[in-house]
N, C-alpha and C positions, 0 to 999 in steps of 0.2 A: 824560363818563365813558367811559373806554376799554373796549374789549372785554375786555382782560386784567383790568382792575379788576372788571368784572362777573363774570368767571369765578372770580376769587379770592374774591369775597364769599360765594359759596355761595347760601344762601336770602336773598332781598331782599324784605321785606314791601312790598306795594303797598296804600296806603290810599286810599280814596275819600271824598269829602266833598261836601256840597252847596255849600260855599263854601271851596274848597281854598286860596285865597289868604289868607283869614283864618286858617285852620288853620296854614298855613305861617308866617305872622307870629307866631302863638302859639308854635310849635316853636322859632323863631329866638330869641324873647324869653325864653321860660321854660327851654328845654333847651339853648340855645346851638347850635342846628342851623345848619349851613352849607349854603347852596344851591349845589350843584355846577353844575347847569344847569336851565333852565326853558324850557318852550314854552307860550306863550299863544296862544289863537285870536284871530282878528280881532274877535270879539264880546266878548273879555275873559275868557273862561273859561280856567282853567288846564288845559291838555291833559295836561301831564306835567312833573314836577319830580323830579330826583334830589337827595337830601338826605343829609347825613352828621351824625350825632351821635357824637362820639368816633370810634371805628373802625367803628361800625355804619352801614350804608347802608340807606336805604329810599326809597320813591317815593310820591308823592301826586298826585292828579288830581281834578278835578271829576267827580262821578258822571256816568255815561253809560250808562244801562241799555240793553241787558242786559249790556254789557261789565263794568261795575262799578257797585255801588250803595253808598250811604253807610249808616252806622249809623242815621241819621234815617229813611231809607226802609225799612230792615229792622226798625225798632222797637227797636234796641239792637245790641250786638255781642257775639259769643261769644269775641272775642280780647282778651287782656290783654297790653299792652306793658309789659315790665319794664325800668326804667331805674335804674341805680345813680348816685347823686349825692353830692356832699360833704355837703350838709345837706338832709335831707328836709323839715325844717320851713321853711327859707328858700324852697325850690323850691315847696312847696305854697302858701305865702303869696303868692308872686309869681304862681303859676299861677291862683289864685283871683282875685287883684287884676287879672289880665290877661284874665279872662273864662272861666276854667275853673270847674267845679263840684266841690265836695267830695263824694266818694263814701264814703270811710272816713277817719276821723281818723288821724293818725300815732300809732302805738303800737309799743313794743318787741316784737319777735317772737321766738319760741324758735329761729328760724333764725340769730340773730345780727345781724339787721337791724332798724332802726327803719323802719317802712313805712306808707304811706298810699295811697289811691287817688284819682285825679283824672280827671274826664271833661273832655276838651278841647272847644273850641267845635264841632268836627266830630262829636262823639259817641263818639270812641275813648276807651277806658279805659286809663290809665297807672298801673302799680304803681310808685310812686316809693319808693326805698329807700336808706338809708345804713347802712354798717356801724356797729354799736354799739361805741363806744370803751370798752374795759375797763381801760385804763391811766390 
């Protein structure tokens, strides 16, 4: 990722996981994430990866206290990652089949979205939403 791309992105979330490689596989399979670059340590831990989902950039690495800690170490996460997809029901089914955990079933919301919550294998919570088709 170039310096210009990083500057243009504004805020880039950095996620930590006990097993970042497994989380990265989940994001690729379930959300269609593209790995831009990746740095692994000689012992196999994921030191850093830049990822893109649609136009959104984010980073992930294996936890390395005190620099970063995973939701597992913290006992949960206060952060909710919101992703808009074509079909919340399809993405949720695939996410659960791929190792995610259902947090909240898909329901139509007054905001005009059908939405659900999914905990990924790293413990991060995703608010998965699709626009409700009215036509």
